[in-house]
C-alpha positions in Angstrom: -8.6 6.0 37.1 -10.6 8.7 35.3 -13.1 7.7 32.6 -12.3 8.5 29.0 -14.6 11.3 27.9 -16.0 10.6 24.4 -15.3 13.1 21.7 -18.3 15.1 20.4 -19.5 13.8 17.0 -20.1 17.3 15.6 -18.2 20.5 16.3 -17.7 24.0 15.0 -14.1 24.5 13.9 -12.1 27.6 13.2 -8.5 28.7 12.9 -8.0 28.6 16.7 -9.1 25.0 17.3 -8.4 23.5 13.9 -5.1 21.8 14.8 -6.5 20.3 18.0 -10.0 19.4 16.9 -9.4 18.4 13.3 -5.8 17.5 12.6 -5.0 15.9 16.0 -8.4 14.0 16.2 -7.9 12.7 12.6 -5.0 10.7 13.9 -7.6 8.7 15.9 -10.6 8.7 13.5 -11.7 10.2 10.2 -12.8 13.9 10.4 -15.1 15.3 7.8 -14.7 19.1 7.4 -17.8 20.8 6.0 -17.0 24.2 4.5 -20.3 26.1 4.4 -21.7 29.7 4.5 -25.0 31.1 5.8 -26.0 32.3 2.4 -25.4 28.9 0.7 -28.7 27.2 0.1 -27.2 23.8 -0.8 -25.3 24.0 2.5 -28.6 24.1 4.3 -29.5 20.9 2.7 -26.2 19.0 3.1 -25.1 20.0 6.6 -28.1 18.5 8.5 -27.7 15.3 6.6 -24.0 15.2 7.6 -24.9 15.9 11.2 -27.4 13.0 11.2 -24.8 10.7 9.6 -22.2 11.7 12.2 -24.7 10.7 14.9 -25.2 7.3 13.2 -21.4 6.8 13.0 -21.0 7.9 16.6 -17.5 7.5 17.9 -16.1 6.5 14.5 -16.3 9.7 12.5 -16.3 13.4 13.5 -17.9 16.2 11.6 -16.2 19.6 11.9 -18.3 22.5 10.4 -16.3 25.6 9.2 -18.0 28.8 8.2 -15.9 29.7 5.2 -16.9 33.4 5.4 -15.6 33.7 8.9 -12.5 31.5 8.2 -11.2 32.6 4.8 -7.6 31.6 5.7 -8.7 28.0 6.3 -10.7 28.0 3.0 -7.7 29.3 1.1 -5.3 26.9 2.8 -7.3 23.9 1.6 -8.3 25.2 -1.8 -12.0 25.7 -1.3 -13.4 27.1 -4.5 -17.0 26.2 -4.2 -19.4 25.3 -1.3 -20.6 23.1 0.2 -17.1 21.5 0.1 -16.5 18.4 2.3 -12.9 17.3 2.9 -12.0 14.1 4.7 -9.0 14.1 7.0 -7.2 10.9 8.0 -3.9 10.9 9.7 -3.6 14.7 9.5 -4.1 15.0 5.7 -6.9 15.3 3.2 -7.6 11.8 1.7 -10.8 12.5 -0.2 -13.4 15.3 -0.8 -16.5 16.3 -2.7 -18.2 19.5 -3.6 -22.0 19.9 -3.8 -24.8 17.7 -2.4 -24.5 13.9 -2.7 -27.4 11.5 -2.5 -27.7 9.7 0.9 -26.4 6.4 -0.4 -23.3 8.1 -1.9 -22.8 10.0 1.4 -22.7 6.7 3.3 -20.4 5.2 0.7 -18.1 8.2 1.1 -18.0 7.8 4.9 -17.7 4.0 4.8 -14.6 4.2 2.6 -12.9 6.2 5.3 -13.4 3.7 8.1 -10.9 1.0 8.9 -11.8 -2.5 7.7 -13.5 -4.8 10.2 -10.8 -7.2 9.2 -8.0 -4.9 10.4 -7.3 -6.8 13.7 -7.0 -10.2 11.9 -4.8 -8.5 9.2 -2.4 -7.1 11.8 -2.1 -10.6 13.5 -1.4 -12.1 10.1 1.3 -9.4 9.4 2.9 -10.2 12.8 3.0 -13.9 12.1 4.6 -13.3 8.7 7.2 -11.0 10.2 8.2 -13.6 12.7 8.6 -16.2 9.9 5.4 -18.3 10.5 4.1 -18.2 7.0 1.6 -21.1 7.6 -0.1 -19.3 10.5 0.0 -16.0 8.6 -1.7 -17.6 5.6 -4.6 -18.8 7.8 -4.9 -15.4 9.5 -5.0 -13.6 6.1 -7.7 -15.9 4.9 -9.6 -15.3 8.1 -9.3 -11.5 7.5 -10.6 -12.0 4.0 -13.6 -14.0 5.2 -14.6 -10.9 7.2 -13.9 -8.4 4.4 -13.2 -10.1 1.0 -12.3 -6.8 -0.6 -9.7 -5.7 1.9 -6.7 -5.1 -0.4 -3.9 -5.2 2.2 -5.1 -8.7 3.3 -5.4 -9.8 -0.4 -1.8 -8.8 -1.0 -0.7 -10.1 2.4 -2.1 -13.5 1.5 0.0 -13.5 -1.7 3.1 -12.6 0.3 2.4 -15.6 2.6 2.0 -17.9 -0.4 5.3 -16.7 -1.8 7.0 -17.4 1.6 5.5 -20.9 1.5 6.9 -21.5 -2.0 3.3 -21.8 -3.5 4.3 -19.6 -6.4 1.6 -20.8 -8.8 -1.1 -20.0 -6.3 0.5 -16.6 -5.6 0.6 -15.7 -9.3 -3.0 -16.9 -9.8 -4.1 -14.7 -6.9 -2.4 -11.6 -8.5 -3.6 -12.4 -12.0 -7.2 -12.5 -10.6 -7.0 -8.9 -9.2 -8.9 -6.2 -11.0 -6.7 -3.5 -12.4 -8.3 -0.9 -10.2 -6.4 -2.1 -7.2 -4.8 0.9 -5.4 -1.4 -0.5 -4.5 -0.1 -1.1 -8.1 3.5 -0.6 -6.9 3.2 -3.4 -4.4 1.5 -5.7 -6.9 4.4 -5.1 -9.3 6.8 -5.9 -6.4 5.0 -9.2 -5.7 5.2 -10.2 -9.3 8.9 -9.5 -9.2 9.3 -11.6 -6.1 7.6 -14.5 -7.8 9.7 -14.2 -10.9 12.9 -14.2 -8.8 11.7 -17.1 -6.6 11.0 -19.2 -9.7 14.7 -19.1 -10.6 15.6 -20.8 -7.3 15.7 -24.6 -7.9 14.0 -26.8 -5.3 17.2 -28.3 -3.9 18.2 -25.9 -1.2 21.4 -27.8 -0.4 23.1 -26.8 -3.6 26.2 -24.7 -3.1 26.0 -22.3 -6.0 28.9 -20.2 -4.9 31.1 -23.3 -5.0 29.8 -24.3 -8.4 30.6 -20.8 -9.8 34.0 -20.9 -8.2 34.7 -24.2 -10.0 33.2 -23.0 -13.3 32.7 -19.2 -13.7 30.8 -19.9 -17.0 28.1 -21.9 -15.2 25.3 -19.4 -15.9 22.5 -21.7 -14.6 24.3 -21.6 -11.2 24.6 -17.8 -11.4 20.9 -17.4 -12.1 19.9 -19.8 -9.2 22.4 -17.9 -7.0 20.6 -14.6 -7.9 17.3 -16.0 -6.4 19.2 -17.4 -3.3 20.9 -14.1 -2.6 17.6 -12.2 -3.1 15.9 -14.4 -0.6 18.6 -13.4 1.8 18.1 -9.8 0.8 21.7 -9.6 -0.4 20.6 -7.2 -3.1 23.9 -6.0 -4.5 25.4 -9.5 -4.7 22.2 -10.7 -6.5 22.4 -7.8 -9.0 26.1 -8.5 -9.6 25.4 -12.1 -10.4 22.6 -11.2 -12.8 24.8 -8.6 -14.5 27.6 -11.1 -14.9 25.2 -13.4 -16.8 24.4 -10.5 -19.1 28.2 -9.8 -19.6 28.9 -13.4 -20.4 25.9 -14.3 -22.7 23.0 -12.0 -23.5 21.2 -14.8 -25.2 21.4 -17.3 -22.3 17.9 -18.6 -21.6 16.2 -15.8 -23.6 18.1 -12.9 -21.9 17.5 -14.3 -18.4 20.2 -12.3 -16.8 18.7 -8.9 -17.9 15.2 -10.1 -17.0 16.5 -11.1 -13.5 18.0 -7.6 -13.1 14.8 -5.9 -14.1 12.9 -8.0 -11.6 15.4 -6.9 -8.9 15.0 -3.3 -9.9 11.2 -3.6 -9.6 11.6 -5.2 -6.2 13.8 -2.5 -4.8 12.2 0.5 -6.5 13.7 3.2 -8.8 14.7 5.5 -5.9 17.1 2.9 -4.5 20.7 4.1 -5.1 21.9 0.5 -5.9 19.2 0.3 -8.6 20.3 3.5 -10.2 24.0 2.3 -10.2 23.2 -1.1 -11.7 20.9 0.4 -14.3 23.9 2.4 -15.4 26.1 -0.6 -15.4 23.5 -2.6 -17.3 23.2 0.1 -19.9 27.0 0.2 -20.3 27.1 -3.6 -20.9 24.2 -3.5 -23.4 25.7 -0.6 -25.4 29.3 -1.7 -25.6 
């Protein structure tokens, strides 16, 4: 078996090798692209410092230097308006950039933010445990990942997901409430809040046959709301939305407009692009405006 040849930490890139040495390599590791020019004095300050950092991060980050005078097409393609301009590629796309010369500490912070968390392996194990339905093991693994990297947002939110799966809804809500607003994945945070709200409508007695209760008494709105949570837990989204809408149809005031609020939670869980959400939004509006 032939040995794997390590990639060089610093290269000169151009239009010919850009796909292979920048885009393709960025699928494996972050690539910093330094747009510079021979006449640019700040470039002469920044580029050697980037080269030294690339050597320090050997094997984890690549630096690709592009002479923007010799490669105007690449400079235009990526919107270079001033140099030095450094663009960070991850997964084939630009994820961050800066223009000018940064202090050494800020340069390191910029590069560190591109690297995968040291907790990534434990996080992936936790995700796998959650996917196979072992929420208890998943919670322990997420907590192990957070012991390695307390600020690793995917593990923070994964732990909340495990708590929800275990029915520890107060703990899950407290964990979300404690998050700073600057968290990146606001959409997922909103979804987790919606999942908690829906789960709270499910009574603790899992043996209750809500469908039978509703069949016996269609006006049993408490049963319908509990059935919404049960159906959502089974990912029977349309059926859940239909039950919530029926509560709205029968009594807007029931439990402080609980039917409408249940629908809104389901909409948040599925997202505004979901065709079922768009349809039930229209049906809700028709009921409210009749």
